[in-house]
C-alpha positions in Angstrom: 37.7 6.9 -32.2 36.3 3.4 -31.9 33.1 2.8 -30.0 32.0 -0.8 -29.4 28.8 -2.3 -28.1 29.4 -4.8 -25.3 26.7 -7.1 -24.0 26.1 -10.1 -21.9 23.0 -12.1 -22.8 21.1 -15.3 -22.0 17.9 -16.4 -23.8 17.2 -13.1 -25.4 15.7 -14.3 -28.7 12.6 -12.2 -28.1 14.4 -8.9 -28.1 18.0 -9.2 -29.2 17.5 -8.4 -32.9 15.6 -5.2 -32.1 18.3 -4.2 -29.6 21.2 -4.8 -32.1 19.4 -3.1 -34.9 18.9 0.0 -32.8 22.5 0.2 -31.8 24.2 -0.8 -35.0 24.5 2.6 -36.5 26.2 4.0 -33.4 29.0 1.5 -32.9 32.0 0.1 -34.8 31.6 -3.4 -33.5 29.1 -5.5 -31.5 30.4 -7.9 -28.9 27.9 -10.4 -27.5 28.9 -12.7 -24.6 26.5 -15.5 -24.1 26.2 -17.0 -20.6 24.3 -20.2 -21.4 21.4 -19.6 -23.8 19.2 -22.5 -24.8 17.2 -20.6 -27.5 18.1 -18.7 -30.7 20.0 -15.9 -29.0 23.4 -16.8 -30.5 22.2 -17.3 -34.0 20.4 -14.0 -34.0 23.6 -12.3 -32.8 25.5 -14.0 -35.6 22.9 -12.9 -38.2 23.4 -9.3 -37.0 27.1 -9.4 -37.4 28.1 -9.5 -33.8 31.3 -11.2 -32.4 30.1 -13.9 -30.1 31.9 -15.3 -27.1 30.8 -17.9 -24.5 31.2 -17.4 -20.7 30.6 -20.1 -18.1 28.2 -18.5 -15.6 29.7 -18.1 -12.1 26.9 -16.4 -10.2 28.6 -13.0 -10.7 27.3 -10.4 -13.1 30.5 -8.3 -12.9 32.7 -11.2 -13.8 30.6 -11.7 -17.0 30.6 -8.0 -17.8 34.3 -7.7 -17.3 35.0 -10.7 -19.5 32.9 -9.0 -22.2 34.8 -5.8 -21.8 38.1 -7.7 -22.2 37.0 -8.8 -25.6 36.7 -5.2 -26.8 39.4 -3.0 -28.3 37.2 0.1 -28.3 38.2 3.4 -27.0 34.7 3.6 -25.5 32.3 0.8 -24.7 28.6 1.1 -24.8 27.0 -1.4 -22.4 23.4 -2.5 -23.1 21.2 -5.4 -22.1 19.3 -7.5 -24.6 16.0 -5.9 -23.8 17.1 -2.3 -24.2 16.5 -0.4 -27.4 18.2 3.0 -28.2 15.7 5.5 -29.5 18.2 7.2 -31.8 21.8 6.6 -33.0 23.5 9.8 -34.0 27.2 8.8 -34.2 28.5 12.2 -35.1 26.7 13.9 -32.2 28.0 11.2 -29.8 31.6 11.7 -31.0 31.2 15.5 -30.5 30.0 14.9 -26.9 32.9 12.6 -26.2 35.5 14.9 -27.6 34.2 17.9 -25.6 35.4 16.3 -22.4 38.9 15.4 -21.2 40.1 12.6 -18.9 38.2 9.6 -17.6 34.5 9.9 -17.2 31.3 7.9 -17.6 28.5 8.6 -20.1 24.9 8.3 -18.8 21.9 7.2 -20.8 18.3 7.8 -19.8 16.3 4.6 -19.7 12.6 4.3 -19.9 11.4 1.3 -18.0 8.0 -0.1 -18.8 6.4 -2.0 -15.9 3.0 -3.3 -14.9 1.0 -1.8 -12.1 -2.7 -1.6 -11.0 -3.3 0.9 -13.8 -1.9 -1.3 -16.6 1.5 -0.4 -18.0 3.4 2.5 -16.5 6.9 3.9 -17.2 9.7 5.1 -15.0 13.0 6.7 -15.9 16.5 5.9 -14.7 19.8 7.6 -15.5 22.5 4.9 -15.9 26.3 5.0 -16.6 26.6 2.9 -19.7 29.3 4.5 -21.9 32.7 3.5 -20.4 36.1 4.5 -21.4 38.7 1.8 -22.2 40.0 0.2 -19.0 36.9 0.7 -16.8 35.6 -2.5 -15.2 32.6 -3.5 -13.1 32.3 -4.5 -9.5 29.5 -6.2 -7.6 28.0 -9.7 -7.8 24.6 -8.3 -8.8 23.3 -4.8 -9.8 26.9 -4.3 -10.8 28.3 -0.8 -11.1 31.4 0.7 -12.8 34.4 0.5 -10.4 36.2 3.7 -9.6 35.2 7.2 -8.7 34.7 8.8 -12.1 32.4 11.8 -12.9 29.4 11.1 -15.0 27.6 13.1 -17.6 24.6 12.8 -19.9 25.4 11.9 -23.5 22.0 12.5 -25.1 21.1 8.8 -25.5 17.8 7.4 -24.5 16.7 3.8 -24.5 13.4 1.9 -24.0 13.4 -1.1 -21.7 10.6 -3.7 -21.7 12.1 -6.6 -19.9 10.0 -6.1 -16.8 6.9 -6.8 -18.9 8.0 -10.3 -19.9 10.0 -11.8 -17.1 10.2 -11.7 -13.3 13.7 -10.8 -12.5 12.9 -10.4 -8.8 12.8 -14.1 -8.0 15.9 -14.7 -10.0 17.8 -11.9 -8.3 16.7 -12.5 -4.8 19.3 -15.2 -3.8 22.1 -13.1 -5.3 21.0 -10.0 -3.3 20.6 -11.9 -0.1 24.1 -13.2 -0.5 25.4 -9.8 -1.4 23.9 -8.3 1.8 25.4 -11.1 3.9 28.8 -10.4 2.3 28.5 -6.6 2.5 26.4 -5.8 5.6 27.4 -2.1 5.5 26.6 -1.5 1.9 23.6 0.8 1.5 23.3 0.0 -2.2 22.7 -3.7 -1.7 20.3 -2.9 1.1 18.3 -0.7 -1.3 18.3 -3.3 -4.1 17.1 -6.1 -1.7 14.4 -3.9 -0.3 13.3 -2.8 -3.8 13.2 -6.4 -5.0 11.2 -7.6 -2.0 8.8 -4.7 -2.5 8.3 -5.6 -6.1 7.5 -9.2 -5.1 4.7 -7.7 -2.9 6.6 -8.6 0.3 6.4 -5.1 1.8 6.7 -6.1 5.4 9.9 -8.0 4.7 11.3 -5.2 2.8 11.1 -2.6 5.5 14.1 -3.6 7.6 16.3 -3.3 4.5 14.8 0.1 3.6 15.7 1.2 7.1 19.2 -0.1 6.7 19.5 1.6 3.3 18.4 4.9 4.8 20.8 4.6 7.6 23.8 3.6 5.5 23.3 5.7 2.4 23.7 9.4 1.8 22.3 12.1 -0.3 25.3 12.0 -2.6 24.5 8.4 -3.6 22.7 8.3 -7.0 20.1 5.8 -5.8 19.3 7.7 -2.6 16.4 9.9 -3.7 14.6 7.1 -5.5 15.2 4.8 -2.5 13.7 7.4 -0.1 10.5 7.7 -2.2 10.2 3.9 -2.5 10.7 3.6 1.3 7.8 6.1 1.7 5.6 4.2 -0.7 6.2 1.0 1.2 5.2 2.7 4.5 2.1 4.0 2.9 1.2 0.6 1.5 1.2 -0.8 5.0 -0.4 2.3 6.4 -0.6 1.4 10.1 -0.4 4.4 12.5 3.2 3.7 13.4 4.3 3.4 9.7 2.5 6.7 8.9 4.4 8.2 11.9 7.7 6.9 10.3 6.8 8.4 7.0 6.0 11.7 8.6 9.4 11.8 10.2 11.2 11.1 6.9 9.1 13.7 5.0 9.9 16.3 7.6 13.6 15.5 7.4 14.0 15.4 3.6 11.5 17.9 2.2 14.0 20.6 2.0 16.3 18.4 -0.1 13.7 16.5 -2.2 11.0 19.1 -2.3 11.8 20.2 -5.9 11.4 16.7 -7.3 7.9 15.8 -8.5 8.1 12.1 -7.4 8.7 13.2 -3.8 5.9 15.8 -3.9 3.6 13.1 -5.4 4.2 10.6 -2.6 3.7 13.4 -0.1 0.2 14.0 -1.6 -0.6 10.4 -1.0 0.8 10.5 2.5 -1.3 13.5 3.5 -4.4 11.8 2.2 -3.7 8.6 4.2 -2.8 10.6 7.2 -6.0 12.6 7.2 -8.1 9.5 6.6 -6.4 7.7 9.5 -7.7 10.2 12.0 -9.8 13.0 10.5 -10.3 14.9 13.7 -6.6 14.9 14.6 -5.1 15.6 11.2 -7.7 17.8 9.6 -5.3 20.6 9.4 -3.2 18.6 6.9 -6.1 18.6 4.4 -4.8 21.5 2.3 -1.4 19.8 1.9 -3.0 17.2 -0.4 -3.9 19.9 -3.0 -0.6 21.8 -2.5 1.5 18.7 -3.1 -0.1 17.9 -6.5 -0.1 21.5 -7.6 3.6 21.6 -6.7 4.1 18.5 -8.9 2.5 20.2 -11.9 4.5 23.4 -11.3 7.7 21.4 -11.3 6.8 19.4 -14.4 8.4 16.2 -15.7 12.1 15.7 -14.8 13.3 12.6 -16.8 17.0 13.3 -16.0 16.2 13.0 -12.3 14.6 9.6 -12.6 11.3 8.5 -11.3 7.8 7.6 -12.6 6.6 9.3 -15.8 3.6 11.4 -15.0 4.2 12.5 -11.5 5.0 16.0 -12.9 2.1 15.9 -15.3 -0.9 13.5 -16.0 -0.7 11.5 -12.7 -0.7 14.6 -10.6 -3.4 16.2 -12.7 -5.6 13.1 -12.3 -5.1 13.0 -8.5 -6.0 16.7 -8.3 -9.1 16.0 -10.3 -10.0 13.2 -7.9 -9.4 15.6 -5.0 -11.6 18.3 -6.4 -14.3 15.8 -7.2 -14.5 14.4 -3.7 -14.5 17.9 -2.3 -17.4 19.0 -4.5 -15.4 21.3 -6.8 -16.7 19.8 -10.0 -15.6 22.5 -12.4 -12.0 22.2 -11.3 -12.2 18.4 -11.2 -13.3 18.3 -14.8 -10.5 20.7 -15.8 -7.8 18.5 -14.2 -9.3 15.3 -15.5 -9.2 16.8 -19.0 -5.6 17.8 -18.5 -4.7 14.2 -17.7 -6.9 12.8 -20.4 -5.2 15.0 -23.0 -2.0 13.1 -22.4 -3.8 9.8 -22.9 -4.1 8.8 -19.2 -6.7 6.0 -19.2 -8.2 6.5 -15.7 -8.9 10.2 -16.5 -10.6 9.3 -19.8 -12.7 6.8 -18.0 -13.7 9.2 -15.2 -14.7 11.9 -17.7 -17.0 9.3 -19.4 -18.5 8.1 -16.1 -19.2 11.5 -14.5 -19.6 13.9 -17.5 -20.5 11.4 -20.2 -17.6 12.6 -22.4 
């Protein structure tokens, strides 16, 4: 069995060596296709023993990916970006997983995405099809996906991703996504990606029409649907006008039976109930207990990395929000307990609050 690493890169000198070092023990050959680097990317790839090819950029990520795949003679192709780093590389275990299944299928890795937010650096998880059998190709001008209706399974590989900390891909991707939406006006996936990109660029009001289109066009079977619904809700809560809170309430009522066992959904529900009550205390006072219930449900569900979402919604983030809830409601013993739970996992805001209130 031959397993090759297949990559497209451009100006990845910061991270490429680390990426290739992490993957080298897992693959037979490393294929690196450069789309126009002006830094040391190609020389680093050469130093690491990769086969290097050039591709003239044509504003189409699938075209570049497929060119790279055509250079591979592997039975299986592991597709990584230059800012992704495998956490482990057990070749024997991977071969056993591959041999245990028959037919054409896609292998999924769990990626841990570091990103900046108001609390510093946070991490979200995504489950992505990255191990492709020979012959599978990509489709889509941007946010490309493997073409074909193949089943996908976890293969026990995890990767860290730090690219969001160092470059703003949103501005780069925006014209590609706007073009994709014009060319495919009934494609819920492109609607989601455009909405997500606009949200990340702090253009929430502009993102809402695309979130609504995503929600209308996509279905629960789509792999991006659950995360898209939660981001849609966060966007409505960011704007927080009465009509947007009404819209969020309708979505929560419709989807809670489907998403109610996912901590990310329960977490955003807790935020919704808090904003709903604060918007009109007299009218929505009956919703007050739902804040506590939502975060307790998060903790009872625990972390679910294979489901994707933000790390901590099933643990330290929910514990911290419970601590804050108990503190403002005067239940200081419980507040301290949940702050300590969050602080035990190294959550900075909880550590800070313990120092401020309890001097610890």
